[in-house]
Every structure is written in C-alpha cells, then in structure tokens.
C-alpha positions, 0 to 999 in steps of 0.5 A: 457230584459226579467226578469225571476227568478234565478234558484237555482244551486249547488255552485261549488268549487272555483279553490282554493278549487279544488286545496286544494282537489288535494293537500290533496290527494297527501299528503295522498299518500306521508306521510306514506312512508316519515315518515317511511324513516325519522325514518330509516334515524334518526338512521344513521344521519350524516353518508352520505354513510349510509343515501344514502343507506337508501334513495336509498332503499326508493326512489322507495317507494315514488311515482312520486319523481324526487329527494330525499335528506336529509337536516340538520336543517339549510337547508344544504344538507347532502346526495347526490341527489337520483334519478331514474338514481342513486346518484348525489353527486354534490349536497352534501353540497348544501345550500337549505335554500333560496329555496321557500319550506324552507321558508314555516312553517312545520306543527306540524305533521312534513310533508309539501307539498309546494306550487308550484314554478319554479325549478332552474334546468329546470325552470319547475313548481315543488313542494317539500315534506318535512318530519321532522326528529327527534330522542329522541324529537330533530330535526335533519333536513328534508327529501326532495323530489322534484316533477315535476308537469308533473309527478304527477297523476290527483288526482281530477276531471277536475276543473269546472269553477264556475258560481258565479257572478264575477266583475273585474276592468279593466284599471284604466286609462280608468275608470278615463276618462270614463265620458269624452268619448261618444259612437261612432256608429260602423259599427255593431251598424248601422247594429245590426239587421242582425248581431244579427240574424246571430249570433243567427242562428249560435249558435242555428242551426249551431254548434257555441258554443262560441262567443265573440262579439266586438261591438266597432270594429264590429267583432266576434270571434267564435268557432264551435263544429266540429273544437273547437281548432281553432277560426274564425273571422267574420268581419262586412261584414260577420255579415251583410250578412246572406249568411255566415250561408250557410258556416256552416252545420246545427247541432242539438243543444247539449243536454248538453248545459247549456243555453237553445236554446230558450234563446239565442235570449233573451241573444243577445237582452239583449246585444244589449240593453246594447250597446245602453242603455247609451252614456257614459256607454255602452257595448264594448264587450260580450261573450256567452258559451253555455256549461258552461252557462256563459255570460261576459260583458265588459263596456266602463269603462273597467269593466267586469262581468262574470255571469250565463245566467239566472242571466244576463236575470234577470237584467233590464236596470236600474240595468246594467247602474247603475252597470256599472257606 
C-alpha cells in the first residue's frame, strides 16, 4: 500500500453538534412569543375559559405549533388543547406528568425545548416547548406547545458526515471465536485481479460512485450517478468478466469527488492486500464512496473502521493487521 502524508482538512461537526445548532435556532424563534404568552396567562391563571382565549389568540404567533395548552405545576392540564382547528376540550384535566418533556429539567431562564420523543396520538417523532409561568416570584405552572418534526423548518445546513476515523466493534460472539477460524478462499479471492480491475474501471470511467465489496461472498453492491436511488449487485461472474463494463457508458469523473481519480487503484490494491495479509485476521468486506471520500473496512473479527481515503493509504500492512487484532 502506498504511504502518503495525511492532508489537513477542517474538522467537521459531529451529528450531535449539528443537531445542537439546529435546536438553538428553533429556541431563538420560539422563546419570545412563549414568554409573552406566559405573562398574559399569569393574569388569568386558574380561569379555564380566559386561558383558552389568551392561548387561542397567541397560538398564531407561535410558529409551527400543533397543539398548545397550560399545565399546573404538577403537570395537570388546566386548559383545552388549542390547535389550528380550534379547541379540543377533551384534553382538559389530562395528566401529562409522565410524558418525556415533563421529566426534563426546565433551565433557570424558564424555557425548555425537549428532546424528541414519539407522540401518543400518532406515534410520530415530536418535541415539546415548555415555558415556565410565574407571578410575583411564584411558579404557577407551564405553557406547553407540541410540534410534529415534519412541520419544523430546515434551520441548519444539510448535515455532512464527519471524516474522522471511527472504529466500531461488531458481534461479540464472532470476536470471541476469531482465533478459531481461518480464511477460506472465495471465488473472488481466486479471481481477484480481474475483479479489482473491473471495479476500478467502473469507478474511474463509468459513473460508479459507491461500492461495497463483499470479499467473502464474492459480490459487490454498487451505485451509479445516472441511477443513484437503486443499487445493483455484481456477482462473481460479473466481476470476472470485463465485458460487464460495456453495460455502463463512459462518464467523466466528477470534479467534486473527494477521492482523486488516480487514487482509486491504490485504494483497491490496499483492500486486496488486507484480504490476504493474514489467514486469521482478514478483510471480509470494504466500501468506497468517492463523494464523501470515505473508506470502510470490516474484518474477520467483525470490527469495522470508517476513515478518509488518505488515512487509509497512509497505513501499512503491519498497522492494519495489528489494528484488526
């Protein structure tokens, strides 16, 4: 495997960091109207009809809401449900104290945007905003607004998967018996040269942007630019017959691919070496995606690695056999 220096790339957010930014944007949009409503409700607290009037008037000023209601400090509903379709009186007196959002601690500023949960009504991913209601320093209860995640706007850029190296442990039963097994040559192992050459041609010349190579079962699952929503399965016969390339028209290698065209061959050769480097700790499957620049490796111990292509090429065989072990 060719050894090359690891390039320096900006660190991408984790999915948790991206989610935190999206939640912060929603909180900013929801806080002010709910705080205003809390002050208005405090003046008519314990008077059901008047609370309903205040919430009905304020409902249109709280964006994206599905239901709005008032709760006492014990989580018992003291108003009807307010919705776009009008009042829902059957919810008056409902005990919400056991719902997920009521078990979260409301921050000192008095506003909480809950973590997502499944709604009781439709079993849909939802979340709830709670606003503390106080008067003269005394806590009266809460205003609650339920949101269906489908109704919320896209407040953050599309999450981009981090290229940071990740190692994931697999089935412990497989890890526990790894040294009792030995690699058995698959059909692909016996015809590795044409298989790797065919995959290289499909990626670099014929529009394949992702492939998962299953060495042990002698097949590859592949995706192409011109039909990205459907995968195709190339079995050992297809991977042994160069004529298969004629089925896919030539296409320019995409300029926005993260993996350079000239590096595809080196990556495939590295995977081939890992397949045969050790008879006990060997590669079972691997994948390439040229757009996010990622490579994945799953070894006989069922451990998987996800990393950028340049990190993969920077490691030699000694590192990989030891890391897999």
